[in-house]
C-alpha positions in Angstrom: 170.2 13.3 -98.6 173.4 15.0 -97.4 176.1 13.2 -95.5 173.8 10.3 -94.8 171.2 12.5 -93.0 167.8 13.3 -94.5 166.7 16.9 -94.4 163.4 16.5 -92.8 161.4 19.3 -94.4 162.4 19.4 -98.1 159.9 21.9 -99.4 161.0 21.3 -102.9 159.4 17.8 -103.0 156.1 19.1 -101.5 156.0 22.0 -104.0 156.9 19.8 -106.9 154.0 17.4 -106.0 151.6 20.4 -106.0 152.8 21.5 -109.4 152.5 18.1 -110.9 148.9 17.7 -109.5 148.1 21.1 -111.1 149.5 20.1 -114.5 152.4 22.6 -114.3 155.7 20.9 -115.4 158.3 21.6 -112.5 161.2 21.5 -115.0 159.9 24.6 -116.8 159.8 26.7 -113.6 163.4 26.5 -112.5 163.0 25.4 -108.9 166.2 25.2 -106.8 167.7 21.7 -106.6 167.1 21.8 -102.8 164.8 23.9 -100.7 165.7 22.8 -97.2 163.9 24.3 -94.2 164.8 22.7 -90.8 166.9 22.9 -87.7 170.5 22.7 -88.8 169.7 22.9 -92.5 172.8 25.1 -93.0 174.9 22.0 -92.3 173.7 20.5 -95.6 175.4 23.3 -97.5 178.9 21.8 -97.2 177.8 18.4 -98.5 175.9 20.0 -101.4 179.0 22.0 -102.3 181.2 19.0 -102.2 178.9 16.8 -104.2 178.5 19.6 -106.9 182.2 19.5 -107.7 182.9 23.2 -107.1 186.5 24.2 -106.9 186.4 27.8 -105.7 183.6 29.6 -103.9 182.9 33.2 -102.9 180.7 33.7 -99.8 179.0 37.1 -99.9 177.6 38.6 -96.7 177.6 41.7 -94.5 178.9 42.2 -91.0 175.8 41.4 -89.0 174.8 38.5 -91.2 178.3 36.9 -90.9 178.1 37.3 -87.2 174.7 35.7 -87.0 175.1 32.8 -89.4 178.8 32.4 -90.0 179.3 29.8 -87.1 176.6 27.6 -88.7 178.1 27.7 -92.2 181.8 28.4 -92.2 183.2 25.4 -90.3 181.6 22.9 -92.7 182.7 24.8 -95.8 186.3 25.0 -94.5 186.3 21.3 -93.9 185.5 20.6 -97.6 189.0 21.9 -98.6 187.5 23.9 -101.4 189.0 27.4 -101.9 186.7 29.9 -100.1 186.8 33.7 -100.3 184.6 35.9 -98.1 183.3 39.2 -99.3 181.8 41.6 -96.8 179.7 44.1 -98.7 180.6 47.7 -97.8 177.8 50.0 -96.5 177.1 53.2 -98.4 177.7 56.7 -97.0 174.5 56.6 -95.0 175.7 53.4 -93.3 173.4 51.0 -95.2 174.3 48.0 -97.3 172.3 48.5 -100.5 172.0 46.7 -103.8 173.6 49.3 -106.0 176.3 49.5 -108.7 179.1 49.8 -106.1 178.0 46.7 -104.2 177.6 44.6 -107.4 181.0 45.7 -108.7 182.6 44.9 -105.4 181.3 41.3 -105.6 182.1 41.0 -109.3 185.7 41.9 -108.6 186.0 39.3 -105.9 184.4 36.6 -108.1 187.1 37.4 -110.7 189.9 37.6 -108.1 189.1 34.1 -106.7 188.2 32.6 -110.1 185.0 31.4 -108.3 182.7 28.9 -110.0 179.9 29.5 -107.5 178.7 32.1 -105.0 177.0 31.8 -101.6 174.6 34.5 -100.5 174.7 34.5 -96.7 172.2 37.2 -95.7 168.8 38.7 -96.1 167.2 40.3 -99.2 169.7 42.9 -100.1 172.7 40.5 -100.1 170.7 38.1 -102.3 169.8 40.8 -104.8 173.5 41.8 -105.1 174.6 38.1 -105.5 172.0 37.0 -107.9 173.0 39.7 -110.4 176.7 39.4 -109.9 176.5 35.6 -110.3 174.3 36.0 -113.4 176.7 38.4 -114.9 179.6 36.1 -114.2 177.8 33.1 -115.6 178.0 31.1 -112.4 175.4 29.7 -110.0 174.7 30.9 -106.5 173.5 29.1 -103.3 171.2 30.8 -100.8 171.5 30.8 -97.0 168.9 33.2 -95.6 169.8 34.7 -92.3 166.3 36.1 -91.5 162.7 35.5 -92.7 162.6 39.0 -94.0 161.5 39.0 -97.7 159.9 36.7 -100.2 162.5 37.3 -102.9 165.1 34.6 -102.0 164.1 32.4 -105.0 163.5 35.3 -107.3 165.0 35.5 -110.8 164.9 39.3 -110.9 167.3 41.6 -109.1 165.9 45.0 -107.8 168.9 47.2 -108.0 169.6 50.9 -107.4 171.2 52.3 -110.6 172.2 56.0 -110.3 169.6 56.3 -107.5 166.7 54.7 -109.6 165.2 51.4 -108.6 164.9 49.0 -111.5 164.5 45.2 -111.6 166.9 43.4 -113.9 166.7 39.8 -115.1 169.1 37.6 -113.1 169.1 34.0 -111.7 167.5 32.2 -108.8 169.5 30.1 -106.4 170.7 26.6 -107.3 169.8 25.5 -103.8 168.4 27.1 -100.7 169.3 26.2 -97.1 167.0 27.9 -94.5 168.2 27.0 -91.0 165.5 27.4 -88.3 168.1 27.9 -85.6 169.4 30.9 -87.4 166.0 32.3 -88.6 164.4 32.0 -85.1 167.3 34.2 -83.7 166.9 36.9 -86.3 166.3 40.5 -85.0 162.7 41.5 -84.3 162.6 44.2 -87.0 163.7 41.7 -89.7 161.0 39.2 -88.7 158.4 42.0 -88.6 159.6 43.0 -92.1 159.0 39.5 -93.4 155.5 39.5 -91.9 154.9 42.9 -93.5 156.0 41.6 -96.9 153.4 38.8 -96.5 150.7 41.2 -95.4 151.4 43.2 -98.6 149.8 40.2 -100.5 146.4 41.6 -99.4 147.1 44.5 -101.8 149.0 42.6 -104.5 146.3 39.9 -104.9 143.6 42.5 -105.1 145.5 44.5 -107.6 146.2 41.4 -109.7 142.6 40.3 -109.7 141.4 43.8 -110.4 143.8 44.1 -113.4 142.6 40.8 -114.8 139.0 41.9 -114.6 139.3 45.5 -115.9 142.3 45.2 -118.2 142.4 41.6 -119.2 145.8 41.0 -117.6 147.0 37.4 -117.4 145.7 35.6 -114.4 146.4 32.1 -112.9 144.0 30.8 -110.2 146.5 28.2 -109.0 149.1 30.8 -108.3 146.6 33.1 -106.8 145.5 30.4 -104.4 149.1 29.4 -103.6 149.9 33.0 -102.6 146.7 33.5 -100.7 147.3 30.3 -98.7 150.8 31.5 -97.8 149.4 34.9 -96.7 146.7 33.3 -94.5 149.1 30.9 -92.9 151.0 33.9 -91.6 147.8 35.8 -90.5 146.5 32.7 -88.7 149.9 32.3 -86.8 150.7 35.9 -86.2 151.3 35.4 -82.5 153.6 32.4 -83.0 155.6 34.5 -85.6 155.7 37.5 -83.2 157.1 35.4 -80.4 159.9 34.3 -82.8 159.6 30.6 -81.9 161.1 28.0 -84.2 157.6 27.1 -85.3 156.8 30.7 -86.1 160.0 31.0 -88.0 159.2 27.9 -90.0 155.6 29.2 -90.8 156.8 32.6 -91.9 159.8 31.3 -93.9 157.8 28.7 -95.7 155.2 31.3 -96.6 157.9 33.6 -98.0 159.5 30.8 -100.0 156.1 29.8 -101.4 155.2 33.4 -102.3 158.5 33.6 -104.2 157.9 30.4 -106.0 154.4 31.5 -107.0 156.1 34.4 -108.8 158.4 31.9 -110.6 155.4 29.8 -111.7 153.6 32.8 -113.1 156.7 34.3 -114.6 155.9 37.8 -113.3 155.7 39.5 -109.9 151.9 40.3 -110.0 150.9 37.7 -107.4 153.1 39.2 -104.7 153.9 42.8 -105.8 151.3 45.5 -106.3 150.8 49.1 -105.5 152.4 48.6 -102.1 155.7 47.7 -103.8 155.6 50.7 -106.0 155.3 52.9 -102.9 158.1 51.0 -101.2 160.4 51.6 -104.1 159.5 55.2 -104.3 160.3 55.8 -100.6 163.6 53.9 -101.1 164.7 56.2 -103.9 163.6 59.3 -102.0 165.6 58.2 -98.9 168.7 57.6 -101.1 168.4 61.0 -102.7 168.1 62.8 -99.3 170.9 60.7 -97.6 168.5 59.2 -95.1 169.0 55.7 -93.5 166.9 53.1 -95.2 163.8 51.4 -93.8 163.5 47.6 -94.3 161.6 46.6 -97.4 158.9 44.7 -95.6 158.3 47.7 -93.2 157.7 50.0 -96.1 155.4 47.4 -97.8 
């Protein structure tokens, strides 16, 4: 409950109930304190920040994401009276905002300059990857405000970073709380929504690869996590038209599936359920484009 108003669709409670029923202790998984998915959910961020006792915050975003979601987030944060610094991550020479050393260092410097005790990631997957590692390195939590239903990594504890042009995933932290505002998500650009749908379609490959590896190479396998990911995939496939029309209902279906896919990885402790051969190819193309100075394609489009 925030400011006396209940967030109607608190996914955390539903997911926690499923975990308890499956005999998986939620406390060991590291779920965010809040997983809010609803109209106006971003308004709950300010009350959460106030109740958490933070003194100084750094909001990390890029130009388009700030324009898209800033009006839903900034007024409430400014009314808290908490010190707030805004970091707009610079694009690289090709014009893309990427999760590389330069972006991470830019955010780290602003965290230090503002003496921040928490970060806010206002953006899609790239901004979150930058923030999760910068916050982890600084020893502070971060809060997630997705601006598009574009990837399943919002709750991830691994940061895929480009280090000297090579894509590597580095241990980091997941968000302390996630506020997914349907009014913002439903207005996301078509390519970003399509990328999120593409990221979910990639589960056809990842789930097959995971099951194949368990049978042929005795890799660890979890039927509960498999079914959780498969259910998220099929919810998107069954509602492809609604998602494609970018209705609030479609945005809710896609975002919930992306969040559940991310939490499935948290439960299993590895990315096998949602990342197979299709992700290896995606990372290869990303590195190849960086080396040749070409503009990036969205992660979900490559997947």
